[in-house]
C-alpha positions, 0 to 999 in steps of 0.5 A: 391552442387548447389540447385534450386527448388526441384532439386539440382547439385551434382558434378560428383566426389561426386556422384561417391565416394557416389556410390562407398562407398555404394557399397563397404559396400554392398560387391562388391570387390573394382575393381567391386564397381569401375566399377559399380559406374563409369557406374551409374555415367557416365550414370547420367552425360550423362543425363540418369538420369532415369538409373542412379542415379534415379535408384541407390536406387532400385539397392541397393534394389535388392541386399538387397532383394537377387535378385542381387548376388553381388559376382556372375559372368556369366559363359559360358553354351555352344556355337558353332561358333560365338554364346555362351550361357551364364548364369548370375548367378543373378550377377549385371546386369551392370557388366554382361552386360560389361562381355557380351559386351567384350565376344562378341567383342572377338568373333567378333574379330575372326569370324567377328561377335560375339553373346552372349546370356546371361540368368539369369541376372539383369537389365542392366540399360542403354543399350546405355552404352554397345553400346558406350562401344563396338562402342568406340572400333571399333565394331558395336553393336546390343543389347536388353533385355527382362523385365517383362510384362509392356506394353499392346500389341496394342488393349489390355488393360492388359500388356503381353509385355516388353518394351524391350529396343533395343540398335544399335551403330555405331562407327563415328569419335571418338564417336558413333551413338547410338540408345537406345530405349525402345518399349514404346514411354516412359520408365517408368523411363522417365514417372517417371521423367516428373511426378516429374517435373510436366511436360507434355510429348511432344507426347502422351505416353499412356492412362489414366484410362478411356482409353484416350490417354494423354500426362500426365505422372502421369495418364500413371504411375497410368493406366500402359498403355504405348503407343508402339513406332509405335503402333502395330509395336513396339508391334510387335517388342517387341514380337519378341525381347522377343522371340529371347531373350528367345530362344538364351539364353535359359532363361526366357520370359516375361511372365515368369519373370512377375510371379517373385516377382521382376524383374530379371532373365532376358534374353539378347542378345549382338552382336558385328561386327568387321567392320575392317574386311570389304573389304570396311572398308577403305571407311566406314568413308567418307560414314558415313560422306556423310550420317550424312551430308545429315541427318543435311541438313533437314529442321527443324521445328521451334525451332527444332534441327535435331540430330542423336541418341546420337549426343547431349550425349558429350555436356550434359556430358560436361555441367553436369561435369562443373556445377553438375549433376542435381538430384531431392533432394528426390533421392539424400536424399535417396542415402545419407541415404544409405551411412549413413547405414540407 
């Protein structure tokens, strides 16, 4: 364990083993504990600390509060053709998400496209994980989730929208192009991270309590007025994602989830497309290479890199595996206390 300021570097294996032991102590079967621990550890290794190690203590608190049912798995409710509705039965969000992604790929293998609409599930943590999971198997992935109300509509001061993350992933070479974006300029996890490091946001992310737009993450966390991406466009997209997740799954909408004592019983959509069935599939690789090459020829601003979504993930993972995953000492102490049964 290497220590620097109030952040420490935790070896990947130590982090995974710690997660695994805590999950086993909370009545996960070994197979489900290993899968869940792997998701949290990989998210952390790939630099998505906000929905990996930083989120793990809350995940355990939701288990203890009964919001997450560790022994529950999704059940099929109905469907037709390439669309199926499933009930997540309040099982662990990451495990439900893997199941739904796999089911969508199974349908896509039959029909060319598959859509799983999942109601009554829990936070999937990092949506991009399921994009990578699906794209690495050769499928295009489109997925999204609703959340509780944590973002104001454009022109409003109170929150009626969720920041409803959207993921689009496309197979590319031996990796993928993966867009994983909340409908707010910064997720609340990212705001927490900037605030904990006492860093200003690179671009404005919301408003302070006086209604002034700001790059101060701490002031936005107090006001709870995050800025939608694209202003009114992001707000509109958030609304439509919530509507679609609700009507396709038959589950709860953002305004219904917000009436609960904590964020659970979410509605999600998982779409897989088997591009191998396209008549021009052999030409797709060349087409993608031309698109990315042209994209990379963009003239960058001084000090900027032009990267497609997800391009830096492998580099971050290799660095973190080699030198340890950076974690707030406070967060890691909290996780260690969970491991010790405190």
